N, CA and C atoms as a LAMMPS dump frame, in Angstrom:
ITEM: TIMESTEP
0
ITEM: NUMBER OF ATOMS
507
ITEM: BOX BOUNDS ff ff ff
-5.0000000000000000e+02 5.0000000000000000e+02
-5.0000000000000000e+02 5.0000000000000000e+02
-5.0000000000000000e+02 5.0000000000000000e+02
ITEM: ATOMS id mol type element x y z
1 1 1 N 126.676 -426.642 -19.376
2 1 2 C 125.519 -427.477 -19.107
3 1 3 C 124.439 -427.209 -20.153
4 2 1 N 123.886 -428.287 -20.67
5 2 2 C 122.793 -428.171 -21.621
6 2 3 C 121.547 -427.722 -20.873
7 3 1 N 120.884 -426.752 -21.47
8 3 2 C 119.652 -426.242 -20.866
9 3 3 C 118.553 -427.288 -21.035
10 4 1 N 117.916 -427.644 -19.952
11 4 2 C 116.801 -428.592 -19.988
12 4 3 C 115.51 -427.841 -19.71
13 5 1 N 115.487 -427.087 -18.636
14 5 2 C 114.298 -426.315 -18.302
15 5 3 C 114.267 -425.049 -19.137
16 6 1 N 113.098 -424.626 -19.54
17 6 2 C 112.99 -423.402 -20.333
18 6 3 C 113.397 -422.173 -19.525
19 7 1 N 113.448 -422.32 -18.21
20 7 2 C 113.851 -421.207 -17.347
21 7 3 C 115.326 -420.873 -17.491
22 8 1 N 116.122 -421.758 -18.008
23 8 2 C 117.524 -421.447 -18.243
24 8 3 C 118.487 -422.371 -17.532
25 9 1 N 119.783 -422.125 -17.765
26 9 2 C 120.831 -423.014 -17.274
27 9 3 C 120.922 -423.048 -15.753
28 10 1 N 120.773 -421.914 -15.093
29 10 2 C 120.886 -421.894 -13.628
30 10 3 C 119.758 -422.703 -12.989
31 11 1 N 118.533 -422.513 -13.465
32 11 2 C 117.399 -423.278 -12.935
33 11 3 C 117.552 -424.756 -13.272
34 12 1 N 118.071 -425.052 -14.459
35 12 2 C 118.301 -426.442 -14.852
36 12 3 C 119.293 -427.107 -13.908
37 13 1 N 120.417 -426.446 -13.658
38 13 2 C 121.433 -427.01 -12.764
39 13 3 C 120.863 -427.235 -11.367
40 14 1 N 120.112 -426.268 -10.87
41 14 2 C 119.51 -426.395 -9.546
42 14 3 C 118.512 -427.549 -9.518
43 15 1 N 117.665 -427.655 -10.534
44 15 2 C 116.657 -428.719 -10.574
45 15 3 C 117.308 -430.094 -10.653
46 16 1 N 118.305 -430.242 -11.523
47 16 2 C 118.971 -431.541 -11.643
48 16 3 C 119.612 -431.944 -10.322
49 17 1 N 120.254 -431.003 -9.677
50 17 2 C 120.929 -431.277 -8.414
51 17 3 C 119.932 -431.523 -7.283
52 18 1 N 118.963 -430.626 -7.135
53 18 2 C 118.028 -430.708 -6.015
54 18 3 C 117.091 -431.906 -6.157
55 19 1 N 116.426 -432.012 -7.285
56 19 2 C 115.456 -433.097 -7.478
57 19 3 C 116.178 -434.431 -7.619
58 20 1 N 117.257 -434.436 -8.407
59 20 2 C 118.027 -435.67 -8.557
60 20 3 C 118.596 -436.149 -7.235
61 21 1 N 119.074 -435.214 -6.423
62 21 2 C 119.596 -435.577 -5.108
63 21 3 C 118.52 -436.121 -4.192
64 22 1 N 117.333 -435.549 -4.273
65 22 2 C 116.224 -436.041 -3.454
66 22 3 C 115.771 -437.424 -3.902
67 23 1 N 115.722 -437.65 -5.197
68 23 2 C 115.276 -438.943 -5.72
69 23 3 C 116.335 -440.022 -5.529
70 24 1 N 117.59 -439.669 -5.751
71 24 2 C 118.662 -440.654 -5.707
72 24 3 C 118.674 -441.484 -6.98
73 25 1 N 119.812 -442.041 -7.301
74 25 2 C 119.98 -442.846 -8.511
75 25 3 C 120.022 -444.32 -8.149
76 26 1 N 119.105 -445.075 -8.738
77 26 2 C 119.101 -446.53 -8.597
78 26 3 C 118.947 -447.102 -10.006
79 27 1 N 119.963 -447.814 -10.469
80 27 2 C 119.959 -448.302 -11.852
81 27 3 C 119.167 -449.594 -12.03
82 28 1 N 118.826 -450.259 -10.954
83 28 2 C 118.009 -451.478 -11
84 28 3 C 116.617 -451.152 -10.471
85 29 1 N 115.582 -451.619 -11.171
86 29 2 C 114.204 -451.351 -10.745
87 29 3 C 113.95 -451.963 -9.362
88 30 1 N 113.153 -451.256 -8.586
89 30 2 C 112.803 -451.68 -7.228
90 30 3 C 111.374 -451.22 -6.95
91 31 1 N 110.785 -451.725 -5.88
92 31 2 C 109.462 -451.271 -5.463
93 31 3 C 109.637 -450.115 -4.489
94 32 1 N 108.974 -449 -4.774
95 32 2 C 109.074 -447.853 -3.866
96 32 3 C 108.238 -448.114 -2.614
97 33 1 N 108.126 -447.119 -1.769
98 33 2 C 107.483 -447.275 -0.464
99 33 3 C 106.017 -447.716 -0.552
100 34 1 N 105.349 -447.419 -1.669
101 34 2 C 103.955 -447.845 -1.83
102 34 3 C 103.819 -448.98 -2.84
103 35 1 N 104.949 -449.597 -3.222
104 35 2 C 104.911 -450.779 -4.073
105 35 3 C 104.895 -450.521 -5.566
106 36 1 N 105.288 -449.338 -6.003
107 36 2 C 105.316 -449.007 -7.431
108 36 3 C 106.722 -449.27 -7.971
109 37 1 N 106.835 -450.059 -9.055
110 37 2 C 108.156 -450.265 -9.652
111 37 3 C 108.773 -448.928 -10.081
112 38 1 N 110.011 -448.707 -9.664
113 38 2 C 110.693 -447.424 -9.832
114 38 3 C 112.141 -447.695 -10.217
115 39 1 N 112.716 -446.78 -11
116 39 2 C 114.114 -446.925 -11.398
117 39 3 C 114.731 -445.549 -11.611
118 40 1 N 116.025 -445.523 -11.695
119 40 2 C 116.796 -444.305 -11.993
120 40 3 C 116.527 -443.219 -10.959
121 41 1 N 116.078 -442.053 -11.41
122 41 2 C 115.797 -440.925 -10.514
123 41 3 C 114.293 -440.825 -10.252
124 42 1 N 113.699 -441.907 -9.725
125 42 2 C 112.282 -441.883 -9.382
126 42 3 C 111.343 -442.136 -10.545
127 43 1 N 111.85 -442.682 -11.637
128 43 2 C 111.001 -442.945 -12.809
129 43 3 C 110.089 -444.134 -12.538
130 44 1 N 108.795 -443.959 -12.812
131 44 2 C 107.826 -445.038 -12.625
132 44 3 C 107.124 -445.432 -13.923
133 45 1 N 107.14 -444.562 -14.904
134 45 2 C 106.405 -444.823 -16.146
135 45 3 C 107.046 -445.982 -16.915
136 46 1 N 106.255 -447.031 -17.125
137 46 2 C 106.697 -448.169 -17.919
138 46 3 C 107.77 -449.031 -17.271
139 47 1 N 107.954 -448.903 -15.973
140 47 2 C 109.022 -449.636 -15.282
141 47 3 C 108.492 -450.983 -14.801
142 48 1 N 109.291 -452.017 -15.006
143 48 2 C 108.99 -453.347 -14.506
144 48 3 C 110.159 -453.83 -13.663
145 49 1 N 109.857 -454.612 -12.635
146 49 2 C 110.932 -455.205 -11.85
147 49 3 C 111.815 -456.011 -12.791
148 50 1 N 113.101 -455.923 -12.596
149 50 2 C 114.06 -456.576 -13.48
150 50 3 C 114.672 -455.618 -14.491
151 51 1 N 114.031 -454.457 -14.7
152 51 2 C 114.598 -453.452 -15.61
153 51 3 C 115.886 -452.905 -15.018
154 52 1 N 116.834 -452.596 -15.899
155 52 2 C 118.042 -451.927 -15.433
156 52 3 C 118.546 -450.985 -16.52
157 53 1 N 119.198 -449.928 -16.068
158 53 2 C 119.691 -448.878 -16.96
159 53 3 C 121.085 -448.478 -16.518
160 54 1 N 121.838 -447.911 -17.442
161 54 2 C 123.134 -447.346 -17.08
162 54 3 C 122.898 -445.978 -16.447
163 55 1 N 123.864 -445.479 -15.691
164 55 2 C 123.718 -444.12 -15.161
165 55 3 C 123.486 -443.084 -16.271
166 56 1 N 124.139 -443.25 -17.408
167 56 2 C 123.945 -442.306 -18.522
168 56 3 C 122.508 -442.369 -19.036
169 57 1 N 121.955 -443.568 -19.165
170 57 2 C 120.56 -443.701 -19.602
171 57 3 C 119.619 -443.066 -18.582
172 58 1 N 119.928 -443.246 -17.313
173 58 2 C 119.1 -442.645 -16.259
174 58 3 C 119.129 -441.125 -16.339
175 59 1 N 120.295 -440.549 -16.584
176 59 2 C 120.393 -439.089 -16.684
177 59 3 C 119.578 -438.558 -17.858
178 60 1 N 119.617 -439.249 -18.991
179 60 2 C 118.824 -438.831 -20.153
180 60 3 C 117.337 -438.933 -19.828
181 61 1 N 116.925 -440.043 -19.234
182 61 2 C 115.524 -440.243 -18.865
183 61 3 C 115.062 -439.156 -17.894
184 62 1 N 115.889 -438.847 -16.917
185 62 2 C 115.562 -437.836 -15.913
186 62 3 C 115.402 -436.465 -16.565
187 63 1 N 116.314 -436.112 -17.438
188 63 2 C 116.235 -434.811 -18.116
189 63 3 C 114.96 -434.71 -18.944
190 64 1 N 114.611 -435.773 -19.648
191 64 2 C 113.381 -435.767 -20.452
192 64 3 C 112.15 -435.62 -19.57
193 65 1 N 112.129 -436.34 -18.465
194 65 2 C 110.963 -436.269 -17.574
195 65 3 C 110.857 -434.915 -16.887
196 66 1 N 111.988 -434.316 -16.524
197 66 2 C 111.935 -432.978 -15.932
198 66 3 C 111.331 -431.981 -16.908
199 67 1 N 111.693 -432.105 -18.174
200 67 2 C 111.122 -431.227 -19.2
201 67 3 C 109.609 -431.415 -19.266
202 68 1 N 109.16 -432.667 -19.221
203 68 2 C 107.717 -432.952 -19.245
204 68 3 C 107.027 -432.387 -18.007
205 69 1 N 107.644 -432.561 -16.857
206 69 2 C 107.03 -432.067 -15.623
207 69 3 C 107.016 -430.553 -15.574
208 70 1 N 108.05 -429.914 -16.099
209 70 2 C 108.039 -428.453 -16.157
210 70 3 C 106.869 -427.982 -17.016
211 71 1 N 106.689 -428.604 -18.186
212 71 2 C 105.578 -428.217 -19.066
213 71 3 C 104.237 -428.475 -18.381
214 72 1 N 104.111 -429.613 -17.706
215 72 2 C 102.866 -429.93 -17.009
216 72 3 C 102.582 -428.971 -15.868
217 73 1 N 103.608 -428.641 -15.095
218 73 2 C 103.429 -427.696 -13.995
219 73 3 C 103.055 -426.323 -14.533
220 74 1 N 103.697 -425.919 -15.614
221 74 2 C 103.381 -424.613 -16.201
222 74 3 C 101.934 -424.545 -16.69
223 75 1 N 101.392 -425.685 -17.134
224 75 2 C 99.975 -425.701 -17.543
225 75 3 C 99.05 -425.505 -16.338
226 76 1 N 99.499 -425.928 -15.162
227 76 2 C 98.683 -425.788 -13.955
228 76 3 C 98.748 -424.386 -13.363
229 77 1 N 99.827 -423.669 -13.653
230 77 2 C 100.039 -422.344 -13.071
231 77 3 C 99.457 -421.291 -13.994
232 78 1 N 98.649 -420.408 -13.413
233 78 2 C 97.999 -419.35 -14.192
234 78 3 C 99.037 -418.409 -14.799
235 79 1 N 98.838 -418.071 -16.062
236 79 2 C 99.684 -417.051 -16.711
237 79 3 C 99.241 -415.698 -16.233
238 80 1 N 100.069 -414.722 -16.114
239 80 2 C 101.528 -414.767 -16.304
240 80 3 C 102.273 -415.062 -15.01
241 81 1 N 101.599 -415.651 -14.033
242 81 2 C 102.197 -415.899 -12.723
243 81 3 C 103.469 -416.725 -12.821
244 82 1 N 103.503 -417.707 -13.729
245 82 2 C 104.664 -418.593 -13.791
246 82 3 C 105.959 -417.824 -14.011
247 83 1 N 105.894 -416.702 -14.708
248 83 2 C 107.098 -415.912 -14.961
249 83 3 C 107.517 -415.09 -13.747
250 84 1 N 106.639 -414.947 -12.764
251 84 2 C 106.954 -414.155 -11.565
252 84 3 C 107.443 -415.016 -10.407
253 85 1 N 107.427 -416.312 -10.568
254 85 2 C 107.894 -417.198 -9.503
255 85 3 C 109.418 -417.292 -9.608
256 86 1 N 110.141 -416.924 -8.553
257 86 2 C 111.605 -417.019 -8.596
258 86 3 C 112.057 -418.458 -8.867
259 87 1 N 113.197 -418.602 -9.526
260 87 2 C 113.688 -419.927 -9.898
261 87 3 C 113.797 -420.872 -8.709
262 88 1 N 114.327 -420.408 -7.582
263 88 2 C 114.498 -421.294 -6.429
264 88 3 C 113.134 -421.765 -5.911
265 89 1 N 112.169 -420.881 -5.889
266 89 2 C 110.813 -421.252 -5.465
267 89 3 C 110.22 -422.249 -6.451
268 90 1 N 110.407 -421.977 -7.732
269 90 2 C 109.866 -422.85 -8.772
270 90 3 C 110.464 -424.254 -8.658
271 91 1 N 111.764 -424.351 -8.448
272 91 2 C 112.403 -425.668 -8.351
273 91 3 C 111.892 -426.425 -7.122
274 92 1 N 111.67 -425.745 -6.01
275 92 2 C 111.092 -426.406 -4.841
276 92 3 C 109.716 -426.977 -5.141
277 93 1 N 108.916 -426.226 -5.881
278 93 2 C 107.573 -426.684 -6.253
279 93 3 C 107.655 -427.77 -7.32
280 94 1 N 108.595 -427.648 -8.258
281 94 2 C 108.785 -428.678 -9.282
282 94 3 C 109.207 -429.999 -8.643
283 95 1 N 110.052 -429.952 -7.621
284 95 2 C 110.458 -431.162 -6.901
285 95 3 C 109.232 -431.877 -6.341
286 96 1 N 108.354 -431.105 -5.728
287 96 2 C 107.118 -431.67 -5.163
288 96 3 C 106.253 -432.287 -6.262
289 97 1 N 106.05 -431.561 -7.362
290 97 2 C 105.208 -432.062 -8.452
291 97 3 C 105.811 -433.324 -9.064
292 98 1 N 107.122 -433.348 -9.225
293 98 2 C 107.798 -434.525 -9.776
294 98 3 C 107.566 -435.729 -8.869
295 99 1 N 107.564 -435.511 -7.582
296 99 2 C 107.418 -436.591 -6.619
297 99 3 C 105.974 -437.062 -6.461
298 100 1 N 105.014 -436.145 -6.447
299 100 2 C 103.619 -436.546 -6.206
300 100 3 C 102.848 -436.794 -7.492
301 101 1 N 103.338 -436.291 -8.604
302 101 2 C 102.655 -436.437 -9.889
303 101 3 C 101.789 -435.232 -10.205
304 102 1 N 101.608 -435.005 -11.486
305 102 2 C 100.859 -433.827 -11.925
306 102 3 C 99.37 -433.93 -11.617
307 103 1 N 98.827 -435.145 -11.589
308 103 2 C 97.413 -435.306 -11.255
309 103 3 C 97.12 -434.856 -9.834
310 104 1 N 97.933 -435.314 -8.895
311 104 2 C 97.767 -434.892 -7.497
312 104 3 C 98.035 -433.399 -7.365
313 105 1 N 99.044 -432.911 -8.062
314 105 2 C 99.361 -431.477 -8.008
315 105 3 C 98.175 -430.646 -8.488
316 106 1 N 97.529 -431.079 -9.548
317 106 2 C 96.418 -430.314 -10.132
318 106 3 C 95.271 -430.134 -9.147
319 107 1 N 95.074 -431.089 -8.253
320 107 2 C 93.96 -431.042 -7.297
321 107 3 C 94.345 -430.402 -5.968
322 108 1 N 95.543 -429.86 -5.874
323 108 2 C 96.083 -429.448 -4.581
324 108 3 C 95.743 -428.021 -4.179
325 109 1 N 95.711 -427.826 -2.875
326 109 2 C 95.604 -426.478 -2.307
327 109 3 C 96.837 -425.667 -2.672
328 110 1 N 97.988 -426.315 -2.77
329 110 2 C 99.218 -425.616 -3.122
330 110 3 C 99.052 -424.884 -4.458
331 111 1 N 98.547 -425.566 -5.462
332 111 2 C 98.361 -424.936 -6.777
333 111 3 C 97.288 -423.858 -6.694
334 112 1 N 96.23 -424.1 -5.922
335 112 2 C 95.203 -423.057 -5.766
336 112 3 C 95.803 -421.8 -5.139
337 113 1 N 96.619 -421.967 -4.112
338 113 2 C 97.256 -420.801 -3.484
339 113 3 C 98.214 -420.114 -4.452
340 114 1 N 98.955 -420.894 -5.18
341 114 2 C 99.884 -420.327 -6.154
342 114 3 C 99.135 -419.491 -7.184
343 115 1 N 98.041 -420.028 -7.69
344 115 2 C 97.268 -419.311 -8.707
345 115 3 C 96.52 -418.109 -8.153
346 116 1 N 96.329 -418.079 -6.843
347 116 2 C 95.719 -416.903 -6.203
348 116 3 C 96.776 -415.837 -5.906
349 117 1 N 98.032 -416.134 -6.231
350 117 2 C 99.109 -415.181 -5.988
351 117 3 C 99.728 -415.289 -4.608
352 118 1 N 99.347 -416.316 -3.846
353 118 2 C 99.871 -416.512 -2.492
354 118 3 C 101.079 -417.451 -2.559
355 119 1 N 102.201 -416.931 -3.027
356 119 2 C 103.394 -417.755 -3.185
357 119 3 C 103.906 -418.283 -1.852
358 120 1 N 103.895 -417.448 -0.821
359 120 2 C 104.353 -417.881 0.504
360 120 3 C 103.443 -419.006 1.029
361 121 1 N 102.138 -418.843 0.864
362 121 2 C 101.204 -419.884 1.281
363 121 3 C 101.428 -421.181 0.525
364 122 1 N 101.743 -421.074 -0.769
365 122 2 C 102.038 -422.266 -1.568
366 122 3 C 103.282 -422.966 -1.026
367 123 1 N 104.328 -422.202 -0.74
368 123 2 C 105.556 -422.782 -0.161
369 123 3 C 105.24 -423.512 1.142
370 124 1 N 104.383 -422.922 1.953
371 124 2 C 104.054 -423.498 3.257
372 124 3 C 103.173 -424.735 3.165
373 125 1 N 102.587 -424.992 2.006
374 125 2 C 101.806 -426.216 1.801
375 125 3 C 102.702 -427.44 1.637
376 126 1 N 103.93 -427.245 1.215
377 126 2 C 104.796 -428.377 0.869
378 126 3 C 104.902 -429.432 1.971
379 127 1 N 105.131 -429.074 3.242
380 127 2 C 105.272 -430.114 4.272
381 127 3 C 104.002 -430.928 4.52
382 128 1 N 102.864 -430.445 4.075
383 128 2 C 101.632 -431.224 4.251
384 128 3 C 101.669 -432.504 3.413
385 129 1 N 102.512 -432.537 2.398
386 129 2 C 102.609 -433.671 1.474
387 129 3 C 103.684 -434.647 1.956
388 130 1 N 103.479 -435.182 3.163
389 130 2 C 104.464 -436.062 3.783
390 130 3 C 103.94 -437.492 3.955
391 131 1 N 102.886 -437.826 3.253
392 131 2 C 102.26 -439.135 3.396
393 131 3 C 102.471 -439.984 2.145
394 132 1 N 102.6 -441.279 2.354
395 132 2 C 102.645 -442.252 1.26
396 132 3 C 101.844 -443.456 1.719
397 133 1 N 100.895 -443.864 0.92
398 133 2 C 100.054 -444.985 1.306
399 133 3 C 99.277 -444.724 2.579
400 134 1 N 98.949 -443.45 2.842
401 134 2 C 98.174 -443.073 4.014
402 134 3 C 98.978 -442.96 5.299
403 135 1 N 100.279 -443.184 5.236
404 135 2 C 101.139 -443.134 6.417
405 135 3 C 102.106 -441.96 6.323
406 136 1 N 102.343 -441.304 7.453
407 136 2 C 103.366 -440.267 7.509
408 136 3 C 104.74 -440.886 7.297
409 137 1 N 105.545 -440.269 6.453
410 137 2 C 106.875 -440.798 6.133
411 137 3 C 107.916 -439.732 6.469
412 138 1 N 108.785 -440.051 7.396
413 138 2 C 109.795 -439.094 7.84
414 138 3 C 110.647 -438.587 6.677
415 139 1 N 111.053 -439.479 5.792
416 139 2 C 111.868 -439.074 4.646
417 139 3 C 111.153 -438.077 3.75
418 140 1 N 109.844 -438.234 3.59
419 140 2 C 109.08 -437.265 2.794
420 140 3 C 108.999 -435.921 3.497
421 141 1 N 108.855 -435.942 4.813
422 141 2 C 108.823 -434.676 5.541
423 141 3 C 110.158 -433.945 5.41
424 142 1 N 111.245 -434.682 5.496
425 142 2 C 112.566 -434.067 5.322
426 142 3 C 112.673 -433.465 3.926
427 143 1 N 112.244 -434.217 2.921
428 143 2 C 112.287 -433.713 1.543
429 143 3 C 111.417 -432.472 1.386
430 144 1 N 110.222 -432.502 1.935
431 144 2 C 109.318 -431.349 1.8
432 144 3 C 109.854 -430.127 2.544
433 145 1 N 110.473 -430.337 3.694
434 145 2 C 111.075 -429.206 4.407
435 145 3 C 112.207 -428.596 3.597
436 146 1 N 113.003 -429.436 2.939
437 146 2 C 114.064 -428.908 2.071
438 146 3 C 113.452 -428.105 0.923
439 147 1 N 112.375 -428.629 0.336
440 147 2 C 111.711 -427.916 -0.764
441 147 3 C 111.106 -426.608 -0.262
442 148 1 N 110.526 -426.647 0.929
443 148 2 C 109.942 -425.426 1.509
444 148 3 C 111.021 -424.381 1.746
445 149 1 N 112.146 -424.798 2.27
446 149 2 C 113.244 -423.859 2.494
447 149 3 C 113.725 -423.255 1.181
448 150 1 N 113.877 -424.086 0.158
449 150 2 C 114.294 -423.584 -1.151
450 150 3 C 113.257 -422.615 -1.703
451 151 1 N 111.996 -422.956 -1.538
452 151 2 C 110.895 -422.109 -2.008
453 151 3 C 110.949 -420.738 -1.331
454 152 1 N 111.156 -420.726 -0.017
455 152 2 C 111.254 -419.457 0.712
456 152 3 C 112.524 -418.688 0.362
457 153 1 N 113.623 -419.401 0.101
458 153 2 C 114.846 -418.721 -0.328
459 153 3 C 114.593 -417.933 -1.605
460 154 1 N 113.783 -418.492 -2.487
461 154 2 C 113.445 -417.787 -3.717
462 154 3 C 112.669 -416.512 -3.451
463 155 1 N 111.812 -416.534 -2.438
464 155 2 C 110.993 -415.358 -2.123
465 155 3 C 111.75 -414.327 -1.3
466 156 1 N 112.548 -414.789 -0.347
467 156 2 C 113.158 -413.899 0.64
468 156 3 C 114.675 -413.834 0.587
469 157 1 N 115.279 -414.771 -0.108
470 157 2 C 116.722 -414.867 -0.077
471 157 3 C 117.232 -415.621 1.139
472 158 1 N 116.317 -415.996 2.043
473 158 2 C 116.682 -416.773 3.229
474 158 3 C 115.656 -417.886 3.403
475 159 1 N 116.048 -419.005 4.032
476 159 2 C 115.089 -420.09 4.219
477 159 3 C 114.004 -419.734 5.236
478 160 1 N 112.952 -420.52 5.236
479 160 2 C 111.875 -420.351 6.215
480 160 3 C 112.437 -420.506 7.621
481 161 1 N 111.841 -419.79 8.57
482 161 2 C 112.345 -419.769 9.948
483 161 3 C 112.41 -421.158 10.576
484 162 1 N 111.282 -421.814 10.647
485 162 2 C 111.186 -423.055 11.4
486 162 3 C 110.648 -424.145 10.492
487 163 1 N 111.388 -425.254 10.368
488 163 2 C 110.847 -426.338 9.557
489 163 3 C 109.627 -426.952 10.227
490 164 1 N 108.767 -427.495 9.42
491 164 2 C 107.604 -428.208 9.908
492 164 3 C 108.108 -429.394 10.721
493 165 1 N 107.54 -429.633 11.869
494 165 2 C 108.048 -430.675 12.762
495 165 3 C 107.392 -432.02 12.481
496 166 1 N 108.15 -433.052 12.724
497 166 2 C 107.658 -434.422 12.574
498 166 3 C 106.881 -434.798 13.822
499 167 1 N 105.631 -435.221 13.613
500 167 2 C 104.836 -435.675 14.748
501 167 3 C 104.406 -437.123 14.547
502 168 1 N 105.056 -437.796 13.619
503 168 2 C 104.736 -439.19 13.352
504 168 3 C 103.567 -439.372 12.422
505 169 1 N 102.966 -438.281 11.97
506 169 2 C 101.816 -438.41 11.07
507 169 3 C 102.005 -437.526 9.867
């Protein structure tokens, strides 16, 4: 496997599988849940309805964007903390940043907790990001719980005890 993330081949494989699996592959552009044209593995930049790509083009686009998001996330994380975050925890947080965008990530309590050295608290922030267009979205909660579990696996070697529960909001 070609290394995409600077963290190495194992983190790259995990990120491609975890984030790609969460995003899903759609080769024809569509409107996402909040009406943003989206294609491939959640790509929104420069996408117009009617655009289409081959699966191979989508994989290249996804790899390039993951590299960009890794660099952007690393700029948000205080040095040298980024090197102390276990790969599984980092990929869970990268999944969240890829999904919500670096602008939203930069303003988040999650990043503040991470930079304060509260890695467990940062992991526990993930399920709070279950809204799209002001509405609670069950699919986002499921995704965030998976990311939270991965994040805790990185810290403890085991997933978090109890997933955040869906209350419709």
